[in-house]
KEKEMAR-123140 format. One record per residue (C-alpha): x, y, z. Coordinates in steps of 0.02 Angstrom, whole numbers, plus 50000, padded with zeros to 5 digits. Layout:
XYZ...
END
This chain:
462384492252967460764498752909460784513352783459244522052740459054529352559457864544852520457254537452356455834526152311457164511252328457784509352485459684500852482460234492552636462024483552645462274469052756463824462452810463754443452809465004430752901466034430252745466384447752743465264451252567463974465452559462534458852473461384472852409459624471252471458034481252374456624488552431455384488352289453554494552252452504483152140450614487052079449514471052076447894469451981446594456052000446474455752171444544455952250445104450952449446034447552572446144431152527446894436152364448184445452455448494432852564448844421352414450044434052317451074438552469451244418452503451804415852316453014431052325453694424752487454224408352433455414414552304457314413652351458044431052415456484438252470456514444552641454964453152690453284453052573451964465852620450264466552511448814479152534447284474652452446564493952479447904501552357448194484352250450054487352301451464476552368453114480452425454504467552433456124464752511457374455552417459304452152372460204449252225459614430552216457884438052174457444451852043455774461851997455424449551833455534435151942454244444552085453014447351938453024430251870452614420952035451164435252060450654430151868450734410451929449724414452096448244421751948448434438451950449394451751854450994465351925451994478151879453454485751929453284503051985455084508351987455574525952032454304535852039454214557052060453064558552205452704576252156451874569851989450224573851981449474555951979447934550651854446174548651938446404527651958445024529852073443884539651937444394526851780443824512351907441994520751961441784523451782442014506651705440974499251864439484511851859439404506351668439344486651720437884491651855436934501751734436754487151606436544474451778435244485751827434314488051665434124469851628434034461251837432514474251870431384466151715431794449551738431574450951942429784460251897429334445051765430034430551900429084436952047427664443651938426524430251947426714426852134426364443052180424954447052050425784461351952425254464651808426104453451655425754450351450424384436351437425784426651353426954425551517425344418351612424634403151650425524384851636425514384451456426424401151427427634394251561429074390751444428854407851373429134415651540430654405551594431544406151416431204425651431432114425051608433684415351530433734428451381433764443251524435064435351637436254433351476436814450851489437024451551662438124435551662439134444351514439454459151587439864454651758440934439451673442524445551764441884435851931441774420051834443544422651754444444426051899443524415052031443724398051931445354404051891445964407652061444894390552125445824379451998447354385852043446874379752220446954397752275444874403752287444474418952336442964430952363442584428252163442734409052175441314411052289440154421052198440694413152021440034395352129438644401252181437814409352058438474398151908437634382351997436164394552014436274397551826436614378051786435294372251895433884384851812434554380051643434164362951690432374367051750432004374551562432194355551502431184348351633429714359951595429984360251405429884338951442428304342851565427434352951425427824337951301426894325751405425424336751462426114335851648425584355551696425834348751891427654344751850427664363151745427104371151885428284362652015429954366051923429434382751866429664388852049431184383152065432094393651942433494403151992433884416251864433304430151975434514426552110435994424051974435674442251903435194448952094436614441152149437894448052023437034465252031437114467752202438924460952219439194476252102438194487452161439384484152346440954486252238440424501652185440194510652359441604500552420442764510352262442014526252299442094526652492443924518352467444384533452357443784544152501445154537852610446614543252496446004561052476447464567752591448394559752490447884564552337447804583252396449574582652448450144575952282449224588152183449814603052299451394607552190451184618052049451424612951874452624628551814454044637351882454654656151845456624652851824457874668651810459024662651649460104676251576459364690851635457704686451589456134679051670455564660951587454134649651616454724631751626453904614251683454134611451882455114594451826456404606351732457124613851867458744610551935459594613552102460374627852067459344638551971458564655152028456784654752028455504670852050453944668852143452684681552156451104684652284449764672552255451114660152197451514641852256453174640252277453704626152166455344618952233456324619752403457574632552426458454648952503457734664952472459104674352390458314692252380456544700452428455644697052576453754689652590452404680952695452344662152656450814651252702451484636052738449914628052817449704615552676451034603752759451034611152934449284615952964450184633253046448674646953017449694660753020450894666752874452714666052911453964680352860455334677452770457034686152717458594683152616459434669552693457824660052754457394642852692455644639252596454784624052558454004619052399451904619052393451964631952495451104648752463451954664552445450304676352505451234694352511452904700752429454034694852298455534687152303457114676252210457584659352272458934647752241458284629652213459074617052323458024603952298457024597652180455974580552100456034566752258456964574652353455794589252383455064590052582453304587752481454034571752399454754564752543452994569752650451924558052514453184543652501453054542152707451104542552693451284530052535452354517152597451304519752791449674514252689450674500752606451264494252772450394482252898449894485153085450164468953190448354468353228448224464853052449194448953058447634438653148446374442453005447684439352854447914421852937446044419852951445714426052761446954414752698445964399052746444264407552739443654404952570444254384452570443284384352716441644391452666441674381752519442094365252603440464371952733439434374352587439504357652515439284349452665437684359352720437024356152530437284336452578436784336452747435074346252692434884332052541435034318852654433844324452795432554322052646432494338952562432274341952395433784347952284432944363952265433004367452457434744361052474435444371652318434684387752402435554384352558437364381252471437184395852357436664407252512438154400652618439434404052484438664421252423438344427052611440264425852656441334439752672443364440352662443134458752604442714464952767444074456352844445264463252705444814479252725444474481452911446174488052948446944496452801445584505552788445464515452952447464516552941447434526052758446034537452827447074538453000448724543452911447974553552780447164563752938448634565753024449594571752865448344584952818448764590653016450754589552989450944574353092451844561252981451614542453037452914532052947452054514852979450514506553026451374496753160452014514953241450204521653233449634505553317451084506353442450614524553489448734520553560449704509153699450864524553765450804524753965452514535553972452984551953854454804556953898455134574953837456734579853801457004600353861457784610053740456714611853577455484602753636454694610453801455614625453771455734635253595457464630053559457834649153494459034652753682459424672653703460754677453826460144686953979461384689854087463294690154095464404691854262466164694654264467454686854386468884698854459469944704754340469064699654171467874711954072466444709053990466884712053824468294699253848467304687753907466084689253779467434689553637468294672653703466594665653728465594669353550467504664253464467364647553550465584644653549465554649553339466044631053315465244621353423463494624153328462404622553476460764632553503461704642853677463264646153579462254653053433461384664753562463264670353636463874672953464462164681653402462484693453565464214696553508464044704653350462774714553422463924722253510465254724753379466504712053431467804703953328468004684453352469654677653375470164660753274470284645253364471474632353357471514612753436469544615653467468794600553554467134594053621466984585553774465324574753786464004581053946465504593254004465724607653867467014612853720468914618853746470104627253620471734638753598471654656753562473214666353533474104652853628473044652753787471944638553816469924641753852468594628653929466744633753908465404621853975464524616754131464674615154325465294595854265466694605154180467084613854337467394599754419468134590554323469544604454304469584606554497468684623354494468054630854652466834646254633467084662654748465404666554846464994680554733464914670754551464154656054656462704666954711462404672854534462454655254461461134645754575460044664054574460134659554374459834643654391458294644754497457494657854366457644642354234459034648154162460574638654081462314644154187463994642554072465604643754140467124650354039469004648454094470644652954039471614638354099471104635854279470594653354285468754659454287468404671454169466564672154222464824666554170463614670254041461674664554075460514657753931458634658253932457484647353832455654652053829454424637153866453384634553725451504641453754450664625553734452074615153844450784615954009449274612853903450034597753817450764591053983449204593354063448264585453907449494568853926449044566454115447014568254062447364551653954448314544454100450004546154023451654548354136452544562554077454544564254115455774577354062457644573754027458654590054034460654591154039460454605054136460664606854333459344602154453458934620354480458684623954316457624608454292456614612054442456214629154378455674621254214454644609554306453584621254405453124632954244452654617654145451834607654295452844590454218452984577554383454484569254350456054576954293457814569454269459134582454280460934582354221460754568354100462144567153956461474564753779462204546253785461234542053947459504547253880459354530953770459914519153937458624528054035457184525553906457864506853915457544506754106455874514054095455634500053968456164486354079454924491854209453444486854086453274503054012452544509753855453734523853819453614538453670455154549953681454794567453599456454574453536457044585953400457644571853304459504576553298460364573753475459024563553517458954549653374459664536553482458394538653617456964541553492457474523353400457594516253583455904521253626454324510953580453674525953457455024538653437454004557253383455074571053304454534587953331454684605053230455344593753082455564594552909457434589152941457874572452850458744566953034457074569653110456264560452959457364547452982457484542853164455634545153215454214533353183452954550753192453634567453133452784583253175453024596753050452534612453177453474614753328452094612653444452044599353584450224599453553450444587953397451244573953498449604573053603448534573753433449604560953365449264548753521447304553153507447194550353325448344533853361446804529153481445594535153369446124524553220446354508453334444534510853393443824510053221445024494653179444324483953322442724489653268442804483453096443604468953144442134464653264440984468853144441804455953004441994441353119440284444153198439294445153035440254431252954440134422053116438234424653129437734425652945438544407852887437654398953011436014407452954436224403552769436754386752818434974383652895435814377753065434344389753134432854382153007432444367253135432174378553273431374393053191431114390053009432444402853000433504402152837434184414852696433494417052501435154419052398434764437852356434464443252520436294435452568437264445252406436454461052486437074457552674438854453052589438944469552488438214479952647439594472052750441144478952643440214494252623440124496752826441774492352872442444507052739441144518252801441604517252974443494518952938442874534652846442264542153014444094545853052443854560052935442964568853057444334566953206444534581753290445794583653456445044582253607445734596153726445644602053916445614619153983447324624354011447824629554172449074641654108451094644254152451334650954334452354664554350
END
C-alpha cells in the first residue's frame, strides 16, 4: 500500500512478508562542492551503497539530492557518505515552501565576480607580457633582450600567483576527488593547469642556469616554452564560463522563484473585534482574515462575508478576475482587485495551494528524466577516461620524437577541453526551464519522467463530464409519467440526489430549491455502481438512475416517455429515470454545456497526429450528440467508472502511448493507468495526487499546451545532448593531435579552455530558449449547431 503525504517528507508504508511495516522516508539534502556530472554521479553511487537506501536522485543544477530510505539508514549516515566521497551535505528537513528564500544565486554570483575581477586584473598584464616580445608590443626595456629574460619570466611567475590563489578551489577540490578515486571536472583543470605551472617553474631554473653559463641560445629556447600565461588564462576562462553558467542557471529557476515570492509577508486578522497585522507565518487555521482591495490573499480559505473580484492569474493564468462571495473558496497568493471581504483561514503554511505547487515544481526539477540516465552513465566514467587519454597522448608524442613542451601542451589541452559539465547540464537545465514555464501558465508537471513521456503520446482519452463539458449541469426538461406530477417527481428526485454528491444530482437539488420544494429524509440510501442510487422515503423505496437501472429492474417505458427520452438524448442531454418500486415516476433531462475550447483542443490534438477518444457513461445517443459538437472521431459510450482503466490498458496493449484527461476524482484509476495522467480544472488534493500533470484551469487547451511544451523541452534536451556529445567527440581528438600529422591541426591550452567554457554556457543558453515557448494554434473550426 502506498500512502503519499503532502509534506516535504513522504511516508511510505510497505507490508513485508513478515507482516511488519518498516517506515520509508523521502528526504531532501543540499550538496556543495559539485562542479560537473561526474560529481553528481559520484555522490549518487556513494549514497546508493548504504544499507536501507532504495532510491537516490542527485541534481547538479540545484545542488540537491533526494533520498528514499528505510529505518536501517539515517540522515546522518547519508551526510557522512557524501562527505567521504569528497563533498559536503546538509539535511534540508521540513521547509516552509511559502517562505521567501534567500537569493543563493546572487550570493554565488557575487563571489565568482570577485574571483573573476582579480583573475582578469593579473591575467591581462601577464598575457600582454608573455606575448609582447613575440608580437612586438611596447614593453619596458628591462623586459627586453635575452639578458633580461629572467626579469620577464619571474614577473610572469609573480603575476600568476594571485590568479592561482584566488582560484585555488579548483586545485583543492580537484586533487581531493582525484586522490579519493573519483576525479571530476576540477581534477582535469587542476592537473592541466598544475602541470603547466610546475613545468614553467622548472623552466625558470633552466633559464637561470643558462644565464649563469652565458648560454643565450639556451635562454631563448627555454623562454618560449613558458606556460604561466596558459595557467592564468585557463583558470580565468574557466571562471568566466562558470560566471555565465551560474547566471544563466539562475534564469532557469526564475518561474519557481517568482512563485515562492508570491505570498505576502503579512496578514490582517480580526481578533476581539479589532484589526491586527501579523506575519503570514503566524496565521492559524480558523483565523478570520480581512482582505481589502488591492491586497494579496495570504492563505487559502473560505469567504465568510463580503463580495469581491479576485485575480488568480498568478496561479492559473486566467486573465479575467473571478467574482467571489460568501461561501466561495479563495486561494493564497491571488489578488483582491475590487471589493472587501472577510475570510476564514482553512489552509496555512505548507498546506496551502501555493506551497503545494512550489513543492511539486521543486520535486520535478529534482527528478531525472529517463533520457538523462545515458548521460549520467557516461559522465561517471568520463573524467577517468579523459585523464588516461591525456597521459597516452602525451606519451605517444614523446615516443614519436617530439619535445617535452609540445607533448605537455597536447596533454594539457586534452584535460582542459574535455567538458563533462555540458553532459550533466543538458537535461536538468531544459527540465527546469520547461517545468517553470509550465508552472507560470498554470500547468504543473509532477516529474521529469512525465515531462518526457508526454512528448510521445499518440492517443488522448477524454472523460466527458467536467473535461469536454463544463461539469456544471443544469436541469433542462422534466417529463412525468401518467399518474405523477412535476412537484412530486422533483421533490423525490432532489431528496435522493442530495445524498449522491454527483454534479447531476446537484443540478436537480438546485432546481428543487428554486421551486421552494421541501426535501424529505432518506433512509437505506444505496449507490449502485453504473446504474444509479436508491433509498427509502416514508416507507416507499425509490430508485434514480440510467437505462441500465431500467433493464435491471425490468421496467419497460411507455411510448410517449420513450420518445421524449430519445429526443433529449439526441440533443446531447443526459436522461435520468425515477422509479417508485417498479412504477416509473418520470424522467429528468440534465444538460452539461460543451466547453468553449473543447472543439479547438480536439482540432489541435489531431493536428499533432494524436488520436482523440472520449469515454462517457451516457448512452450512445447522448455520446453521438457530444461527438457531433466537438468533432471527436472515436467515442466509447456507457463506460462504467471502473471500466475506464481496463479500456486504457487495452489501448496500451495495442502499442498506444495514452494520455488520460479527467477531473482527477472518479477518474483516478484511469489517470494512474495511463502513460500520462492529466487532471483538468484542478487544485484539489485528489487531482494533484492521482495525475502526472495538473492543469489549474478548467481548459482542455491546456492539455494541448502541456504536450506541446513536452515536445519543445525534449527537442531542447536532444539538441543539448547532441551538442555535448559532438563537442567532446570532436574536441578531444583535435586536442590530442590526431589531425596534427594530416593538417597540422592542434589546439593551445588557452583555446581549449575557452572552448570548454563555451560548451557549458551554450547548453544552458539553449535550454533558456524554452522561456520563449508559446503554444502553436490552428484556427478553430467552431462548434457545429
